[in-house]
C-alpha positions in Angstrom: -5.9 26.7 -23.9 -5.7 23.9 -21.4 -8.7 21.7 -21.2 -9.6 19.1 -18.6 -12.4 16.6 -17.9 -14.5 16.9 -14.8 -16.1 13.4 -15.1 -16.3 11.6 -11.8 -13.6 8.8 -11.4 -14.6 5.3 -12.2 -15.6 3.2 -9.2 -13.3 0.2 -9.9 -10.3 2.5 -10.3 -11.0 4.2 -7.0 -11.5 0.9 -5.2 -8.1 -0.3 -6.5 -6.4 2.8 -5.3 -8.0 2.4 -1.9 -6.9 -1.2 -1.7 -3.3 -0.2 -2.6 -3.3 2.6 0.0 -4.7 0.2 2.6 -1.9 -2.3 1.9 0.8 0.3 2.0 -0.6 1.7 5.3 -0.8 -1.7 6.9 2.8 -2.6 5.8 4.1 0.8 7.0 2.5 0.3 10.4 3.7 -3.2 10.8 7.2 -2.2 9.8 7.3 0.7 12.3 6.1 -1.7 15.1 8.8 -4.2 14.3 11.4 -1.5 14.0 10.5 -0.2 17.5 10.8 -3.8 18.8 14.2 -4.0 17.0 13.0 -7.1 15.1 15.6 -7.9 12.4 13.2 -10.4 10.9 11.2 -7.6 9.3 13.7 -7.5 6.5 12.8 -11.1 5.5 9.0 -10.5 5.2 8.2 -9.8 1.6 4.8 -8.3 2.4 6.6 -5.5 4.4 9.3 -4.9 1.8 7.1 -4.9 -1.3 3.5 -4.7 -0.1 2.1 -4.1 -3.5 3.8 -7.2 -5.0 3.2 -9.7 -2.3 1.4 -12.9 -3.3 -2.1 -13.6 -2.1 -3.2 -10.0 -1.9 
């Protein structure tokens, strides 16, 4: 038989996931805006290429 826990998620874990999702969404939006403007510099901005690994975040 398969068993599972129904405990509520831990608050720090949920906050960390929300922060990651926010960073990904912001980077995606900025990348789409720069692509629409045909800005080739977007490929040099590390926060847009690897939003979860950028320093200072």
